[in-house]
C-alpha positions, 0 to 999 in steps of 0.5 A, a space after each residue: 680906308 674910305 673909297 670914293 666914287 663919282 656918279 657919271 653916266 657910265 655908272 648906270 651900266 658899270 659895276 664899280 667896287 662890288 663883290 660879284 658881277 652881273 653880266 651886261 649881256 641882254 637877253 633877246 626876249 622882248 619886253 611887254 608893252 608898258 611894263 608895271 614895276 612894283 615897289 615895296 618898302 618897309 619904310 617910306 619911298 623917297 622922291 629921290 630914290 624914285 627919280 634915280 630909278 626912273 632916270 636909270 631905267 630910261 637910260 637902259 632903254 625903258 622909257 615907258 613904264 609904270 611904278 606901283 608903290 606900296 610902303 609900310 611906314 615901318 609897320 612890317 605886319 602890313 607888308 604881306 597884304 601890300 605885297 599881295 596887292 602888287 601881285 594881284 595888279 599884277 606887276 612884271 617885277 617887284 623891287 623891295 627895300 628892307 628884309 621884311 619887304 623882300 620876304 613878304 614879296 617872296 611869300 606872295 609870289 614864286 613867279 614874279 621876279 623880285 629885286 631886293 635891297 637888304 642886309 645879309 640876304 643869306 643870314 636872313 634866309 632869303 637865299 642860300 647862295 648869293 652867286 646862284 640865288 635860284 628861284 625868282 629873287 636877286 638884288 643888292 646884298 649889304 654887308 654888316 661887319 665892315 661898315 659897323 666897325 668903321 662907324 664905331 671907329 668914326 664916332 670914337 674919333 669924333 668923340 674921344 670922350 665917348 664912354 658908352 655906345 647905344 645901338 639903335 634898332 627899330 622894333 616892329 617884331 618880325 621873325 625874318 629880320 631877327 637873325 640879321 638884327 642879332 648879327 648886326 648887334 654882335 658886330 656892334 659889340 665886337 667893334 665896341 669892345 675893340 675900342 674898349 667901349 661898353 655897348 647897350 642894345 636899344 630899340 626904338 618902338 615905332 608905336 612909341 613915336 616920337 621917341 623923346 622918352 627913349 632919348 632921355 634915357 639914352 642921355 642919362 649916362 654921360 659920354 653916350 654915343 649912338 650908332 643906328 642900324 640900316 633901316 628904311 624906317 629910320 631913313 624915313 624918320 631921319 629928320 626926327 632922329 637928327 633933332 632928337 640927337 641934338 636936343 639931348 646932346 647925343 652924337 650919332 653915326 648913321 648908315 646913310 648920307 641922307 641922315 646927315 643931309 637931314 641934320 645928323 652928325 655923321 654917316 658911313 655906308 653905301 650910297 643909296 643912289 648907287 644901290 638904286 642904280 644897280 636895282 634899275 640895272 637888274 630890273 632892266 635885264 629882267 624886263 628883257 627876259 633874264 631870270 632873276 634867279 640866274 643873276 648873282 647878287 651884288 655886294 657893294 664894298 665901296 662906302 661914303 663918309 659924310 659929316 654935318 659941320 653944323 651938327 658937330 659945332 652944335 655938339 661942341 665937337 672939333 673936326 681934325 683937318 685929316 677927318 675933314 679931308 677924308 670925308 666924301 661930303 661935308 654938309 652944313 644943313 641944320 636939323 631944325 633945332 635951336 642948338 644948330 641955329 646957334 652953332 
């Protein structure tokens, strides 16, 4: 079942469709004059996310603040030094995207509060308890199992002739993310087996951009469909991934609607806008004196389905009326490839 959600002003302060709760009661400690917020991401900071965060934090009563952003562009080995830069400035709180970024921030400081967004914070060893994280970290914990299962069901419904699943994972080896990558791959295998589809693990090496040779290999087996892992780096490369999938006639399902708006076929996952609003909620509480370790993690369990109609036509796929009605958003933006222009 796909849950729908609309964003209204109340979404800034009300938690909807999540497991766990964070109290809205503000602490009494007065915030520092012009707080500085560090943003550390294992990818690229998108203008939308910065705008959503700024708008939300202002809605929470913080109209005067500065943001210092550091981004690794998919090269996780850069994150420790980038985190150290933020700590040295210093900043009042660090907002991280991606597990490797969260771990780099945690290693850089045990005192500056950290608000993270990432898959399976417990499995990654970031915390041992989502309800009582302790230390200096809290944030938004993303699930693995249900979204993966739904994505495989979606791509199979879109592509009934699918006979092979390729699971895409970004490779920039980092021991922090290894347990979570394994968990994600295990779920892909389980979901694919339930649909009687063989699954193949494939890594996109960030050092071998633009990936064309890898996509040629994926396309060599007829009936192949792709499922991409959540990744700030993949989000940064959304346009490239969409063009490659169309060029090589590979239907693909992604975790975020931003992939579909960039020209990708379909997505099923949490709303990045909603997640960013929740990050702002945590940051606002911390700036008012709350301790990060006292704030339980939130786990969104509401997901959005989006489909790119032009990409579907370019790939020769027919969308049933039922599937179109289920979609939270139908997109018609092209991915900058001649196949789409002709669709």
